[in-house]
C-alpha positions in Angstrom: -6.6 -12.9 -10.2 -7.2 -13.1 -6.4 -3.9 -15.0 -6.1 -2.0 -12.2 -7.9 -3.6 -9.5 -5.7 -2.6 -11.5 -2.6 1.0 -11.8 -3.8 1.2 -8.1 -4.6 -0.3 -7.2 -1.3 2.3 -9.4 0.5 5.2 -7.9 -1.5 3.9 -4.3 -0.7 3.7 -5.2 3.0 7.2 -6.6 3.1 8.5 -3.4 1.3 6.8 -1.1 3.7 8.1 -3.2 6.6 11.6 -2.9 5.2 11.3 0.8 4.7 10.0 1.2 8.3 12.9 -0.9 9.7 15.4 1.2 7.7 13.9 4.4 9.0 13.9 3.1 12.6 17.6 2.1 12.3 18.5 5.5 10.8 16.6 7.3 13.6 18.3 5.1 16.2 21.7 5.9 14.7 21.1 9.7 14.8 20.0 9.4 18.4 23.1 7.5 19.3 25.2 10.1 17.4 23.6 12.9 19.3 24.4 11.3 22.6 28.0 10.6 21.5 28.3 14.2 20.2 27.1 15.6 23.5 29.6 13.4 25.4 32.6 14.1 23.3 32.2 17.1 21.0 29.7 19.6 22.5 32.1 21.1 25.0 34.0 22.7 22.1 31.5 22.7 19.2 28.5 23.8 21.3 24.9 22.4 21.2 23.8 21.2 17.8 27.4 21.8 16.6 26.9 25.5 15.9 30.5 26.2 16.8 32.1 29.0 18.7 34.2 31.7 16.9 37.8 31.6 17.8 37.4 28.2 19.4 35.7 25.6 17.3 34.0 25.7 13.8 30.3 25.0 13.1 29.9 21.5 11.9 26.2 21.9 11.0 26.7 24.8 8.7 24.6 24.1 5.6 27.4 24.8 3.1 29.8 22.6 4.9 27.4 19.7 5.1 26.6 20.1 1.4 30.2 19.9 0.2 31.8 17.8 2.9 31.8 14.0 2.3 31.2 11.4 4.9 34.8 10.4 4.4 35.9 13.9 5.2 33.9 14.1 8.4 34.8 10.6 9.6 38.5 10.9 9.0 38.6 14.3 10.7 36.9 12.9 13.8 39.1 9.8 13.7 42.4 11.5 13.2 41.8 14.9 14.8 43.9 17.9 13.6 47.4 17.9 14.8 48.5 21.3 16.1 45.0 22.4 16.9 42.6 21.9 19.8 40.9 19.0 17.8 42.1 15.7 19.3 41.7 12.3 17.6 38.7 10.1 18.5 39.8 6.9 16.9 39.1 5.1 20.2 35.4 5.5 19.5 35.6 3.1 16.6 34.1 3.3 13.1 30.5 2.6 14.1 30.3 5.3 16.7 32.0 7.9 14.5 29.6 7.0 11.7 26.7 7.7 14.2 28.1 11.2 15.0 28.2 12.0 11.3 24.6 10.8 10.9 23.7 13.2 13.7 25.5 16.0 11.8 23.7 15.0 8.6 20.4 15.3 10.3 20.9 19.1 10.2 21.3 19.1 6.4 19.4 21.9 4.5 21.0 21.6 1.1 21.5 18.8 -1.4 24.7 16.8 -0.9 27.3 17.9 -3.5 30.5 16.4 -2.1 31.0 13.9 -5.0 30.8 16.6 -7.7 32.8 19.1 -5.7 35.6 16.6 -5.0 35.6 15.7 -8.8 36.5 19.2 -9.7 39.9 19.6 -11.4 43.0 20.2 -9.3 44.3 23.8 -9.1 47.2 24.9 -11.3 47.5 28.3 -9.9 50.6 30.3 -9.1 51.5 29.9 -5.4 53.6 33.0 -5.4 50.7 35.2 -6.4 48.5 33.2 -4.1 50.7 34.1 -1.2 50.2 37.8 -1.9 46.4 37.4 -2.0 46.5 35.2 1.2 48.5 37.8 3.1 46.2 40.6 1.9 42.8 39.0 2.6 43.1 35.8 4.6 45.7 36.4 7.3 43.5 38.5 9.6 41.1 35.6 10.1 43.3 32.5 9.5 46.8 33.6 10.7 50.0 34.4 8.9 50.5 30.8 7.6 47.0 29.5 8.2 47.6 28.5 11.8 44.0 29.3 12.8 42.8 29.7 16.4 46.3 29.0 17.8 47.4 32.3 16.4 44.7 34.2 18.3 42.5 34.7 15.2 38.9 33.9 14.6 39.3 31.5 11.6 40.2 27.8 11.4 43.6 26.3 10.7 43.5 26.0 6.9 47.3 25.8 6.5 47.9 22.6 8.4 48.0 19.0 7.0 45.1 18.0 9.2 42.8 20.0 7.0 44.7 20.1 3.7 45.4 16.4 3.5 41.6 15.7 3.8 40.1 18.1 1.4 40.0 18.4 -2.4 40.8 21.5 -4.3 37.2 21.7 -5.2 36.3 21.8 -1.5 38.6 24.7 -1.0 37.5 26.4 -4.2 33.8 26.3 -3.2 34.5 27.6 0.3 36.5 30.6 -1.0 33.9 31.4 -3.6 30.8 31.1 -1.6 31.8 31.1 2.0 29.8 29.7 4.9 26.6 31.4 6.0 26.2 32.4 9.6 29.9 32.4 10.1 32.7 35.0 9.6 33.7 33.2 6.4 32.0 35.1 3.6 32.4 34.4 -0.1 35.0 36.1 -2.1 33.5 35.8 -5.6 31.0 38.0 -7.4 29.8 41.5 -6.8 28.6 40.7 -3.3 31.9 39.0 -2.4 34.3 40.5 0.1 37.0 40.9 -2.6 35.3 39.8 -5.8 38.3 37.6 -6.7 38.7 36.3 -10.2 38.7 32.5 -10.7 42.4 32.6 -11.5 43.2 34.4 -8.2 41.2 31.8 -6.3 43.3 29.1 -8.0 46.4 31.0 -6.9 45.3 30.9 -3.3 44.6 27.2 -3.4 48.1 26.6 -4.9 49.7 28.6 -2.0 47.7 26.7 0.6 49.0 23.4 -0.9 52.6 24.6 -0.5 51.9 25.2 3.3 50.6 21.6 3.6 53.7 20.3 1.7 56.0 22.2 4.0 54.4 20.7 7.1 54.4 17.2 5.6 58.2 17.5 4.8 58.9 18.7 8.3 57.5 15.6 9.9 
């Protein structure tokens, strides 16, 4: 009996040690990510990545962190966004980029939903109708063809491949429906939405955005 208790105590001690080591490693990664963020990203995205309207988006917005996958964040940091003020940071290497994402994740306030959001079905909307809706409700913030800040507007470049090639239709759908708190991007679904768009109309906008991405890709 004593022998079993000693074994159980030993196993528990090793488990707690492993948990403590993992927690220390995670904390160290976040600290490294914070330092790397301050050195490379803060000049545009501001302290704690809160963003600056008309210049750089918030990267610690709770809705973005909830629906954005690690792959989305890492590939965006690595590749940048061509045609915008976001340069590539591939020179940092995977480990350092992962640390920056860990720092961003340390600001999470909602459960991660990226997997379920990215698993949502693809849009089969009508791009022609979507263009009409886009020009009526999206242009003032995102530019005539989703050029973003470069067009002198307050919204991000959602019509360029650097964004469209990295996000799922579910990601776009969730963003249009529910928006991003503490930003100028408010939701467009429901009675409290800016336009109370029907689901079919949101699908049309997604379809139109995809045509913009395709046009850019063909032009390369």
